[in-house]
C-alpha positions as CSV (number, residue, x, y, z in Angstrom):
1,X,26.7,25.0,-14.6
2,X,25.6,27.1,-11.8
3,X,24.1,29.8,-14.1
4,X,22.4,27.2,-16.2
5,X,20.6,25.8,-13.2
6,X,19.7,29.2,-12.0
7,X,18.3,30.1,-15.4
8,X,16.2,26.9,-15.4
9,X,14.8,27.9,-12.0
10,X,14.1,31.3,-13.3
11,X,12.0,29.9,-16.2
12,X,9.9,27.9,-13.7
13,X,9.5,30.8,-11.2
14,X,8.7,33.5,-13.8
15,X,6.6,31.4,-16.2
16,X,4.4,34.4,-16.7
17,X,7.3,36.3,-18.1
18,X,8.4,33.8,-20.8
19,X,10.0,35.8,-23.6
20,X,9.1,33.4,-26.5
21,X,8.9,35.5,-29.6
22,X,6.2,35.2,-32.2
23,X,7.8,36.1,-35.6
24,X,6.3,37.9,-38.5
25,X,3.6,39.6,-36.4
26,X,3.1,43.4,-36.1
27,X,5.0,44.8,-33.1
28,X,3.6,47.4,-30.7
29,X,5.2,50.8,-30.8
30,X,7.2,51.5,-27.7
31,X,5.6,54.3,-25.6
32,X,7.6,57.3,-24.4
33,X,8.3,56.5,-20.8
34,X,7.8,59.1,-18.1
35,X,10.0,59.5,-15.1
36,X,10.3,56.5,-12.7
37,X,7.8,54.4,-14.6
38,X,7.7,51.0,-16.2
39,X,5.4,51.0,-19.2
40,X,3.6,47.7,-19.9
41,X,1.9,47.3,-23.3
42,X,-0.5,44.4,-24.0
43,X,-0.8,43.2,-27.6
44,X,-4.5,43.2,-27.9
45,X,-4.5,41.8,-31.4
46,X,-2.9,38.5,-30.2
47,X,-4.8,38.2,-26.9
48,X,-6.8,35.0,-26.6
49,X,-8.6,33.1,-23.8
50,X,-5.3,31.4,-22.9
51,X,-2.5,33.7,-23.7
52,X,-1.3,37.3,-23.4
53,X,1.7,38.8,-25.3
54,X,3.1,42.0,-23.8
55,X,6.2,44.2,-23.8
56,X,7.8,46.1,-21.0
57,X,9.7,49.5,-21.3
58,X,11.4,50.7,-18.1
59,X,12.4,54.3,-17.8
60,X,15.6,53.2,-16.0
61,X,17.3,50.9,-18.5
62,X,20.0,49.8,-16.0
63,X,17.8,48.9,-13.1
64,X,16.6,45.4,-12.3
65,X,12.8,44.9,-12.2
66,X,10.4,42.1,-11.3
67,X,7.2,41.4,-13.3
68,X,4.3,38.9,-13.1
69,X,0.7,38.3,-14.2
70,X,-2.1,37.7,-11.8
71,X,-5.9,37.7,-11.8
72,X,-7.3,41.1,-11.0
73,X,-9.3,39.7,-8.1
74,X,-6.2,38.1,-6.5
75,X,-4.0,41.1,-7.1
76,X,-6.5,43.4,-5.3
77,X,-6.3,41.2,-2.2
78,X,-2.5,40.8,-2.3
79,X,0.2,42.7,-0.3
80,X,2.8,43.6,-2.9
81,X,5.5,43.8,-0.2
82,X,4.8,40.1,0.7
83,X,5.3,39.2,-2.9
84,X,8.6,41.0,-2.9
85,X,9.8,39.5,0.4
86,X,8.9,35.9,-0.7
87,X,10.7,36.3,-4.0
88,X,13.7,37.9,-2.3
89,X,13.9,34.9,0.0
90,X,13.7,32.6,-3.0
91,X,16.6,34.4,-4.6
92,X,18.7,34.1,-1.5
93,X,17.8,30.4,-1.1
94,X,18.8,29.7,-4.8
95,X,22.1,31.5,-4.2
96,X,22.9,29.4,-1.2
97,X,21.8,26.1,-2.9
98,X,23.8,26.8,-6.1
99,X,26.8,28.4,-4.4
100,X,26.2,31.5,-6.5
101,X,26.2,35.1,-5.3
102,X,23.0,37.0,-4.7
103,X,24.1,39.3,-7.6
104,X,24.4,36.4,-10.0
105,X,21.0,35.2,-9.1
106,X,19.5,38.6,-9.6
107,X,21.2,38.9,-13.0
108,X,19.5,35.6,-14.1
109,X,16.1,35.9,-12.4
110,X,15.3,39.6,-12.7
111,X,15.0,41.8,-15.7
112,X,16.8,44.8,-17.1
113,X,16.1,47.1,-20.0
114,X,13.3,46.8,-22.6
115,X,11.7,43.4,-22.8
116,X,9.5,42.8,-25.9
117,X,7.0,40.2,-26.8
118,X,6.7,38.1,-23.7
119,X,4.4,35.2,-24.2
120,X,2.5,34.1,-21.1
121,X,0.3,31.1,-21.9
122,X,-0.5,29.0,-18.9
123,X,-3.2,29.4,-16.2
124,X,-5.7,31.7,-18.0
125,X,-9.4,31.3,-18.6
126,X,-11.9,33.1,-20.8
127,X,-13.7,36.3,-19.9
128,X,-11.5,37.0,-16.9
129,X,-9.8,40.2,-15.7
130,X,-6.0,40.0,-15.2
131,X,-3.2,42.5,-14.4
132,X,0.4,42.6,-15.4
133,X,2.5,44.4,-12.7
134,X,6.1,45.3,-12.4
135,X,8.4,47.2,-10.0
136,X,12.0,48.1,-9.7
137,X,14.1,45.8,-7.5
138,X,15.3,48.1,-4.7
139,X,15.7,48.3,-1.0
140,X,12.9,49.5,1.2
141,X,9.1,49.1,1.3
142,X,7.2,49.5,-1.9
143,X,4.5,52.1,-2.1
144,X,1.5,52.0,-4.5
145,X,3.2,54.5,-6.8
146,X,6.2,52.2,-7.1
147,X,4.2,49.5,-8.9
148,X,3.2,49.8,-12.6
149,X,0.0,47.9,-13.4
150,X,-1.7,47.3,-16.7
151,X,-5.1,45.4,-16.8
152,X,-6.5,43.3,-19.6
153,X,-9.5,40.9,-20.0
154,X,-9.2,37.6,-21.8
155,X,-11.8,37.1,-24.6
156,X,-14.1,34.1,-24.9
157,X,-12.8,30.7,-25.8
158,X,-12.6,29.9,-29.5
159,X,-12.3,26.3,-30.5
160,X,-9.3,25.8,-32.8
161,X,-10.2,24.5,-36.2
162,X,-6.8,22.7,-36.4
163,X,-6.3,19.1,-35.4
164,X,-3.7,16.4,-34.6
165,X,-4.4,13.0,-36.1
166,X,-3.6,10.1,-33.7
167,X,-2.8,6.7,-35.2
168,X,-1.8,3.5,-33.4
169,X,0.3,0.7,-34.9
170,X,2.7,-2.1,-33.8
171,X,0.4,-3.0,-30.9
172,X,1.4,-6.1,-28.8
173,X,1.0,-7.0,-25.1
174,X,3.8,-4.7,-24.0
175,X,4.1,-1.8,-26.5
176,X,2.5,0.2,-29.2
177,X,3.5,3.0,-31.5
178,X,1.6,6.3,-31.6
179,X,1.8,8.6,-34.7
180,X,0.8,12.2,-34.2
181,X,0.2,14.3,-37.4
182,X,-0.7,17.9,-36.8
183,X,-2.6,20.0,-39.4
184,X,-0.9,22.9,-41.2
185,X,-1.6,25.7,-38.7
186,X,-0.8,23.9,-35.5
187,X,2.0,25.8,-33.7
188,X,2.7,23.1,-31.1
189,X,1.0,20.4,-29.1
190,X,1.4,18.7,-25.7
191,X,1.3,14.9,-25.8
192,X,0.4,12.7,-22.8
193,X,0.1,8.9,-22.8
194,X,-1.1,6.7,-19.9
195,X,-3.5,4.0,-18.9
196,X,-7.1,5.2,-19.7
197,X,-8.2,4.9,-16.1
198,X,-5.3,7.1,-15.0
199,X,-6.1,9.7,-17.7
200,X,-9.8,9.7,-16.7
201,X,-8.9,10.1,-13.0
202,X,-6.4,12.9,-13.7
203,X,-9.0,14.9,-15.7
204,X,-11.8,14.3,-13.1
205,X,-9.5,15.4,-10.3
206,X,-8.8,18.8,-11.9
207,X,-10.8,21.8,-10.6
208,X,-12.8,22.3,-13.7
209,X,-13.0,21.5,-17.5
210,X,-10.8,24.5,-18.3
211,X,-7.8,23.4,-16.2
212,X,-6.3,20.8,-18.6
213,X,-6.4,22.9,-21.7
214,X,-5.4,26.0,-19.8
215,X,-2.3,24.8,-17.9
216,X,-2.2,21.1,-16.8
217,X,-1.4,19.8,-20.3
218,X,1.9,21.8,-20.0
219,X,2.6,20.2,-16.6
220,X,2.2,16.6,-17.6
221,X,2.6,16.6,-21.4
222,X,5.6,16.6,-23.7
223,X,5.8,19.5,-26.1
224,X,6.1,18.6,-29.8
225,X,6.0,20.3,-33.2
226,X,5.5,18.6,-36.5
227,X,4.8,14.9,-37.1
228,X,6.0,12.5,-34.4
229,X,6.2,8.7,-34.2
230,X,6.4,7.7,-30.5
231,X,7.0,4.1,-29.3
232,X,5.4,3.4,-25.9
233,X,7.1,0.5,-24.1
234,X,6.7,-1.1,-20.7
235,X,2.9,-1.4,-21.1
236,X,0.6,-4.0,-19.4
237,X,-1.2,-6.7,-21.4
238,X,-4.9,-6.3,-22.1
239,X,-5.0,-2.8,-20.9
240,X,-6.6,0.3,-22.4
241,X,-4.3,3.3,-23.0
242,X,-5.2,6.9,-24.0
243,X,-3.1,9.3,-26.1
244,X,-4.2,12.8,-25.0
245,X,-3.2,15.9,-27.1
246,X,-3.7,19.6,-26.4
247,X,-2.9,21.7,-29.4
248,X,-2.2,25.4,-29.8
249,X,-2.7,26.9,-33.2
250,X,-0.8,29.8,-34.7
251,X,-3.6,32.2,-33.6
252,X,-3.2,31.1,-30.0
253,X,-6.5,29.1,-29.9
254,X,-6.6,25.6,-28.5
255,X,-8.2,22.2,-28.8
256,X,-8.1,18.9,-26.9
257,X,-8.0,15.6,-28.7
258,X,-7.7,12.0,-27.5
259,X,-7.6,8.4,-28.9
260,X,-7.8,5.1,-27.1
261,X,-6.1,1.8,-27.9
262,X,-5.7,-1.5,-25.9
263,X,-2.7,-3.8,-25.7
264,X,-3.1,-7.4,-26.8
265,X,-3.3,-10.5,-24.6
266,X,-0.2,-12.6,-24.0
267,X,-0.3,-15.7,-26.2
268,X,0.1,-19.0,-24.4
269,X,3.5,-20.4,-25.1
270,X,4.1,-24.0,-26.2
271,X,5.5,-25.8,-23.2
272,X,9.2,-26.3,-23.2
273,X,10.8,-29.2,-21.3
274,X,14.2,-28.6,-19.8
275,X,16.1,-29.7,-16.7
276,X,16.9,-26.0,-16.2
277,X,13.5,-25.4,-14.7
278,X,14.6,-27.5,-11.7
279,X,18.4,-27.1,-11.7
280,X,18.5,-23.3,-11.6
281,X,16.2,-23.0,-8.6
282,X,17.8,-21.9,-5.3
283,X,20.0,-19.2,-3.8
284,X,22.8,-17.4,-5.6
285,X,25.2,-14.6,-4.8
286,X,25.6,-11.9,-7.4
287,X,28.2,-9.4,-8.4
288,X,28.5,-6.6,-11.0
289,X,30.5,-3.4,-11.4
290,X,28.1,-0.5,-11.8
291,X,28.4,3.3,-12.2
292,X,25.8,6.0,-11.5
293,X,27.2,8.4,-14.2
294,X,28.8,10.7,-11.6
295,X,31.1,8.8,-9.3
296,X,33.7,6.1,-9.9
297,X,32.5,2.6,-10.6
298,X,31.7,0.4,-7.6
299,X,31.1,-3.3,-7.1
300,X,27.5,-4.2,-6.3
301,X,27.2,-7.4,-4.4
302,X,23.7,-8.9,-3.9
303,X,21.7,-12.1,-3.3
304,X,19.4,-13.8,-5.8
305,X,16.7,-16.5,-5.1
306,X,15.5,-18.1,-8.3
307,X,12.0,-19.5,-8.0
308,X,9.3,-21.0,-10.1
309,X,6.5,-19.2,-8.3
310,X,6.0,-16.3,-5.9
311,X,3.8,-16.7,-2.9
312,X,1.9,-13.4,-3.0
313,X,1.8,-12.9,-6.8
314,X,-0.7,-14.9,-8.8
315,X,1.3,-15.7,-12.0
316,X,2.4,-19.1,-13.3
317,X,5.9,-18.6,-14.6
318,X,6.4,-22.3,-15.5
319,X,3.4,-22.3,-17.9
320,X,5.1,-19.4,-19.7
321,X,8.5,-21.2,-19.8
322,X,10.0,-18.8,-17.3
323,X,11.7,-18.6,-13.9
324,X,11.9,-15.5,-11.8
325,X,14.8,-14.2,-9.7
326,X,14.1,-12.3,-6.5
327,X,17.0,-9.9,-6.2
328,X,18.1,-8.2,-3.0
329,X,20.7,-5.5,-3.0
330,X,21.5,-5.0,-6.7
331,X,22.3,-1.4,-7.3
332,X,21.7,-0.8,-3.6
333,X,18.0,-1.6,-3.9
334,X,16.4,-3.8,-1.2
335,X,13.9,-6.5,-2.3
336,X,10.2,-5.8,-1.5
337,X,7.5,-8.3,-2.0
338,X,3.9,-7.6,-2.9
339,X,2.9,-8.0,0.7
340,X,5.7,-5.6,1.8
341,X,4.4,-3.0,-0.5
342,X,0.8,-3.5,0.6
343,X,2.0,-2.8,4.2
344,X,3.7,0.4,2.9
345,X,0.4,1.3,1.2
346,X,2.1,1.5,-2.3
347,X,-0.5,1.7,-5.1
348,X,-0.8,-1.3,-7.4
349,X,1.8,-3.3,-5.5
350,X,1.4,-6.3,-7.9
351,X,2.9,-4.2,-10.6
352,X,5.8,-2.7,-8.6
353,X,7.3,-5.4,-6.4
354,X,10.9,-6.4,-6.9
355,X,13.7,-6.1,-7.9
356,X,13.0,-9.2,-10.0
357,X,14.5,-10.7,-13.2
358,X,12.5,-12.9,-15.5
359,X,14.4,-15.7,-17.2
360,X,12.9,-17.1,-20.5
361,X,13.9,-20.7,-21.3
362,X,13.5,-21.9,-24.9
363,X,14.1,-25.2,-26.7
364,X,17.7,-26.4,-26.6
365,X,18.2,-24.9,-23.0
366,X,18.6,-21.4,-24.4
367,X,18.2,-18.9,-21.6
368,X,17.5,-15.2,-22.2
369,X,16.3,-12.2,-20.2
370,X,14.0,-9.4,-21.4
371,X,15.8,-6.4,-22.9
372,X,12.7,-4.8,-24.6
373,X,11.2,-3.2,-21.4
374,X,8.5,-5.9,-21.2
375,X,9.0,-6.9,-17.6
376,X,9.5,-4.3,-14.9
377,X,12.4,-4.9,-12.6
378,X,11.1,-2.6,-9.9
379,X,8.3,0.0,-10.0
380,X,8.1,1.7,-6.6
381,X,11.0,4.1,-7.0
382,X,10.0,7.8,-7.5
383,X,10.6,7.8,-11.2
384,X,8.3,4.8,-11.9
385,X,9.0,1.5,-13.6
386,X,12.6,0.5,-14.1
387,X,13.7,-2.1,-16.6
388,X,17.0,-4.0,-17.3
389,X,18.2,-2.7,-20.6
390,X,21.5,-3.0,-22.4
391,X,23.6,0.2,-22.1
392,X,27.1,1.6,-22.8
393,X,28.6,3.1,-19.6
394,X,31.2,5.1,-21.6
395,X,29.2,6.7,-24.3
396,X,25.9,6.4,-22.3
397,X,24.0,4.7,-25.1
398,X,20.9,2.7,-24.2
399,X,19.3,0.1,-26.5
400,X,15.7,-1.2,-26.1
401,X,15.5,-4.0,-28.6
402,X,18.1,-6.6,-27.5
403,X,17.4,-9.5,-25.1
404,X,20.2,-10.5,-22.7
405,X,22.1,-13.8,-23.1
406,X,22.2,-16.0,-20.0
407,X,25.1,-18.5,-19.9
408,X,25.3,-21.5,-17.6
409,X,28.7,-22.9,-16.7
410,X,29.4,-26.6,-17.3
411,X,29.1,-27.4,-13.6
412,X,25.9,-25.5,-13.4
413,X,27.1,-23.3,-10.5
414,X,27.7,-20.0,-12.4
415,X,25.2,-17.9,-14.4
416,X,26.5,-15.0,-16.5
417,X,24.1,-12.4,-17.8
418,X,25.5,-10.4,-20.7
419,X,24.5,-8.1,-23.5
420,X,24.7,-9.2,-27.2
421,X,26.3,-5.9,-28.1
422,X,30.0,-5.4,-27.5
423,X,30.9,-2.9,-24.7
424,X,27.2,-2.8,-23.5
425,X,26.2,-4.3,-20.2
426,X,23.0,-5.0,-18.2
427,X,21.8,-1.7,-16.7
428,X,18.9,-0.4,-14.6
429,X,17.0,2.0,-16.8
430,X,13.8,4.1,-16.6
431,X,11.9,6.2,-19.1
432,X,11.9,9.9,-18.3
433,X,9.0,11.5,-20.1
434,X,10.2,14.2,-22.5
435,X,13.8,13.1,-22.3
436,X,13.8,9.4,-23.1
437,X,15.6,6.4,-21.5
438,X,17.9,7.2,-18.6
439,X,20.0,4.9,-16.5
440,X,19.6,4.8,-12.7
441,X,22.8,2.7,-12.8
442,X,24.9,1.8,-15.8
443,X,26.5,-1.7,-15.7
444,X,30.2,-1.7,-16.3
445,X,30.5,-5.5,-16.4
446,X,28.5,-8.6,-16.9
447,X,26.3,-9.9,-14.0
448,X,27.8,-13.0,-12.5
449,X,25.7,-15.3,-10.2
450,X,27.4,-18.0,-8.2
451,X,25.4,-20.7,-6.5
452,X,25.5,-20.6,-2.7
């Protein structure tokens, strides 16, 4: 586990030295190294405005070396010994953080022997001079002759003639499906989906028009190959969303494509009459066994106040045949109102307050809770909106298409919230871009509320 983590950090730190191979392409002939040199060979045939592919041939095959790519202008104003000192400090910090040895970190984050066909493809711009530099990792101050440097100039931007078709389907107030179909010579593409206003602000905040296609798409987008059908849940009604794609074709050229779709309005429900709209109101105590996936299960005790309306949130729950539970302490999360979040200067507080649960009451006194990621439970945590979904704490399965059952005891003093799936329980879940649904806490029992 330690080495896997170190390796991940190495990939982030040495992004310019990514050794992704491009198969079925002509390979450069290794040069004959001279004494104490590191030969760097740029593949000019595959050089584009946004990528460079290069190979490194050290004379000493058993010595560690460091390499990176930098603009020529920046390199000429940089102290190479400062670069070495900063990276050495990073190595030692990683070793301490991961409880690995310095030697283990060097093994994973530095290089040894011939390294062929490194693909570096983030942060470039057209018609710009860059250098690739490398030096052996050794004690003592580096001199100019200790650093091997090879220069190259990126060519002009060439618009890719390839495309990714974007189609929307299954659009309702809270979700939509996005189908991405790349043309034949698309190597990969980076997909980003968000509210249109958020996408527009992100693009306008970048330093120039080159930034998104050059590197930022890789920061915020999810990398895909081939046709993908992606269901976007947890959306807001009557809101415009943008699917933004940056494609890279098999020649290394790029293009940016986007498409816009809006969610539908919420239909007005037929009013349901039930005594539950009055009898369930009031304060309750709650209990559930939960697990974070690492430690032993613990019992979460909390308080719940079921109300028909919220003072600082303009929404009529009764007209939508709903009640809302204001939840304090479930999964260790304090309740914060819209007003509280305004005071904390949280953006869009009306979308993020909580924790809250929304009860839907249908004809026949049937009570359910959303299990389709329609209603956010809380939205101010660092990973964004959290929803109550049904999940399996043993096999770690998460389902997104099953509402919860809510059962009232005969005396009306106990509410039980349960999953319709055996061995699944109410859980607090968020969508981690690129990885899917993940649990902040898995439920290991039903939720039981008892009237105070």
